C-alpha positions in Angstrom: 0.2 -0.1 -0.1 1.1 3.7 -1.1 2.8 5.2 2.3 1.8 8.7 0.8 -1.9 7.8 1.7 -1.1 8.0 5.6 0.9 11.2 5.0 -2.0 13.6 4.2 -3.7 12.8 7.5 -0.8 12.9 9.4 0.1 16.2 8.4 -3.2 18.1 8.8 -3.2 16.9 12.7 0.4 18.1 13.2 -0.5 21.3 11.5 -3.5 21.5 14.1 -1.7 20.7 16.7 1.2 23.2 16.4 -1.5 25.8 16.1 -2.9 24.6 19.5 0.7 24.9 21.2 1.5 28.2 20.2 0.7 31.5 22.1 -1.3 34.6 21.0 1.1 36.9 19.8 0.1 40.2 17.6 1.7 41.9 14.9 3.2 45.3 15.0 -0.2 47.0 14.1 -1.8 44.8 17.5 -3.6 42.6 15.4 -3.8 39.1 16.9 -2.4 36.6 14.5 -3.8 33.3 15.6 -5.2 31.6 18.5 -6.9 28.5 18.8 -9.2 30.2 21.6 -9.4 34.0 20.4 -11.6 35.5 18.0 -9.7 37.7 15.2 -11.0 40.7 16.5 -9.1 42.8 13.8 -10.1 41.5 10.2 -11.1 42.4 7.0 -14.3 41.4 5.4 -12.7 37.9 4.0 -9.8 35.9 6.2 -9.3 32.3 6.9 -9.3 30.7 10.3 -9.4 26.8 12.0 -12.4 25.5 11.2 -12.1 21.9 11.9 -14.0 19.3 13.9 -12.4 18.5 17.4 -12.9 15.3 19.6 -16.1 13.9 17.9 -19.0 11.6 20.2 -20.7 9.7 17.4 -24.0 8.4 17.4 -25.9 6.1 15.4 -29.5 4.8 14.7 -29.0 1.1 13.2 -31.9 -1.8 12.2 -31.0 -5.2 10.6 -33.8 -6.2 8.8 -35.8 -3.6 10.1 -34.9 -4.7 13.9 -32.8 -2.2 16.1 -29.4 -3.2 16.7 -27.8 -1.6 20.1 -25.0 1.3 19.1 -22.0 2.1 21.5 -21.6 6.2 21.1 -17.7 6.2 19.4 -15.6 9.0 20.9 -12.9 10.1 18.7 -9.7 13.1 18.4 -7.8 12.0 15.8 -7.7 13.1 13.0 -10.7 15.9 13.0 -8.7 19.2 11.5 -9.6 22.1 9.0 -9.7 25.3 7.5 -12.7 27.6 7.0 -12.5 31.0 3.9 -14.9 33.1 5.7 -16.5 36.7 4.5 -18.4 38.8 7.0 -20.9 41.0 5.2 -21.0 43.3 8.3 -20.8 42.9 11.9 -23.3 40.6 12.3 -23.7 38.5 9.0 -21.4 36.4 7.4 -20.8 33.1 5.1 -17.9 30.4 5.2 -16.5 27.7 3.5 -13.6 25.3 3.8 -11.8 22.1 3.5 -12.3 19.9 6.8 -10.9 16.2 7.8 -12.7 14.0 9.4 -12.9 10.5 11.5 -16.4 9.3 11.7 -18.2 6.0 12.2 -20.3 3.5 13.7 -19.8 1.0 16.7 -22.6 -2.0 16.9 -23.4 -4.8 19.3 -24.8 -7.3 17.5 -25.1 -9.4 20.7 -23.7 -10.2 23.9 -20.6 -11.5 22.1 -19.9 -9.6 18.7 -18.8 -6.0 18.5 -18.3 -4.4 15.3 -16.3 -0.8 14.9 -16.5 0.6 11.6 -15.4 4.0 10.2 -14.0 6.4 7.6 -11.6 9.2 6.9 -13.4 11.5 4.9 -12.4 15.3 3.2 -15.3 17.4 3.1 -16.1 21.2 1.8 -18.6 22.8 4.1 -20.6 25.8 3.2 -22.7 27.7 6.1 -23.7 31.3 7.5 -23.3 33.1 10.4 -25.3 35.4 12.8 -24.4 37.2 15.7 -21.6 39.3 17.1 -18.7 38.5 14.2 -16.6 41.6 15.0 -15.7 40.2 18.8 -16.7 36.7 18.4 -18.7 37.2 22.0 -21.3 35.0 20.7 -22.8 33.6 17.0 -24.8 31.0 15.6 -23.6 29.1 12.6 -25.2 26.1 10.4 -25.4 24.6 7.1 -24.4 21.9 4.8 -21.1 20.0 3.9 -20.2 17.6 1.2 -17.9 14.9 2.5 -15.7 12.5 0.1 -15.0 9.1 1.7 -11.7 8.2 1.1 -10.6 5.3 3.8 -13.0 3.0 5.7 -12.0 0.6 8.3 -13.3 -2.2 10.1 -12.7 -4.5 13.8 -14.7 -7.2 14.7 -14.5 -8.2 18.6 -15.6 -11.7 19.6 -16.0 -11.7 23.6 -13.5 -8.5 24.1 -11.0 -10.0 21.8 -10.3 -8.6 18.3 -10.6 -11.4 16.0 -10.2 -9.7 12.6 -10.0 -6.0 11.1 -9.3 -4.7 7.2 -8.6 -1.2 5.8 -9.9 0.0 2.3 -8.7 2.9 0.2 -12.1 4.5 -1.5 -14.7 1.7 -0.4 -17.5 0.6 -1.9 -18.8 -0.5 1.4 -19.8 3.1 2.0 -21.2 5.6 -0.5 -18.1 7.9 -1.8 -20.1 11.2 -1.4 -22.1 12.0 2.1 -23.7 15.0 2.3 -24.7 16.4 5.6 -26.7 19.1 7.7 -25.0 21.4 10.5 -25.4 24.0 13.4 -23.8 25.1 16.3 -22.9 28.4 18.1 -20.0 30.1 19.6 -19.0 31.6 22.7 -16.5 33.8 24.0 -13.6 32.5 24.6 -13.6 30.0 22.0 -16.1 27.4 23.5 -18.1 26.0 20.6 -20.5 23.3 20.0 -21.7 21.8 16.7 -24.0 19.1 15.7 -23.7 17.3 12.5 -26.3 14.9 10.8 -26.3 12.4 7.8 -29.3 11.8 6.5 -28.3 9.0 4.2 -26.9 5.5 5.1 -23.8 5.3 6.3 -23.4 2.2 4.7 -24.0 1.4 1.0 -26.7 -0.8 0.1 -25.7 -1.6 -3.2 -22.3 -3.2 -2.0 -21.7 -6.6 -3.1 -19.0 -8.9 -1.9 -18.0 -12.5 -2.7 -17.4 -14.9 0.7 -16.6 -18.8 -0.6 -17.9 -18.3 -3.7 -21.2 -16.8 -2.8 -22.2 -13.2 -4.0 -23.8 -11.4 -1.2 -25.5 -7.8 -0.4 -24.7 -7.5 3.6 -26.1 -4.3 3.6 -29.2 -4.4 1.8 -31.5 -4.6 4.2 -29.7 -2.3 6.8 -30.5 0.8 8.0 -27.5 3.4 9.2 -28.0 6.8 10.3 -25.4 8.6 11.7 -25.0 12.1 13.9 -22.1 13.5 15.9 -21.2 16.3 18.1 -18.2 18.2 18.6 -17.6 21.0 21.3 -14.3 22.5 20.3 -15.2 23.6 16.7 -13.2 27.4 16.6 -13.1 30.1 14.2 -9.6 31.5 15.6 -7.5 33.2 13.0 -4.8 31.3 10.8 -1.0 33.0 10.8 0.2 35.1 8.1 3.6 35.5 7.1 4.2 38.9 8.2 2.7 38.4 11.4 4.6 35.0 11.9 7.5 36.9 11.0 6.9 39.8 14.1 6.1 37.0 16.8 9.5 35.2 16.2 11.8 38.4 16.4 9.7 39.1 19.2 10.6 35.8 20.7 14.3 35.8 19.4 14.8 39.2 21.3 12.8 38.3 24.7 15.1 35.1 24.6 18.4 36.8 24.3 17.1 39.4 26.6 16.8 36.9 29.4 19.9 35.3 28.6 21.9 38.9 29.9 19.8 38.8 33.4 
């Protein structure tokens, strides 16, 4: 398997983690250039922000041939990252789009012995609007829709608590290639955010066919699989630009030099 497929989510994760570890400096004009928890107070009508999902808690409504199957809430942190491209028409209304990487999936317990964990990595493009205090970011509501491209599927099977089988597929036919969704959320100073996202279509592809021991079957034909998740760290902190980053590091260098002499 080509290792370059693993580099994409790893690099995005490192990019977001590096942002979390930085301080909240300002450039020479006093403009905030990057912070995970602070809203970009001094910004133009169009600007780029961090905007990916953070830790996700997923839920599902799963039925096999009309019978409900026990669903276990799924919590995941990696890799949920992204950026948003914003345009504010005024102090109280704006729109945004972007590019977000998400790790979404379902955990089912078919009976007391068998548990299945299934997830996909997706790259999504959201399109939404914001209403509220967009100038200072004290409080605003946002909502919209997203189209996600599912590019990696993984499944694990557990029997009596022991992992007995797993596999990984790129661009698998087990799930739809494109996964539309609807979302809504709010942001409150100093950086707390909450977002709910719902996928109206089935998580599994009902038309998927596989051959086992020479027999062709459609394992998801009678499966209904709806999913939604909640995340509490969806943010609109500003992404750094080149000039403000340079000013920040020059400030850090000068401060370090000053400390050495005292």
